[in-house]
C-alpha angles and dihedrals in degrees: 000000000000126000125263115268112259091243093053113128118188117231117268104239139128113289117248111234099180098260106091132057108305093201090057090052090049090051093049092047093050090049093049091048094052089057093061127070111255120172109245094235090055099041096103094048092046093048091049102040094034091057092072088064090064095056133086138173118002092355091058091046089052091049093048090051096057108119115252112269093011092115110074099173143354090261088054092050093049090050091053091046097051091046091052096046 
């Protein structure tokens, strides 16, 4: 997967720590990301890699422990996330 663009700014939102509704966090994240300007060709990489900036605590540890190349798409990442939490 490509790298984030240099001008990428993660959405400003409450960090998910693994104790509240994960689907609510995903919905808030998607909404926040649609408000920013993300080049169409980089949308998938921004959605996937930007998601880590919205996590803290055990959720961030889980995200950081995902094996390289184990995430094939944003939908795949969200499926893993909601199954975990």
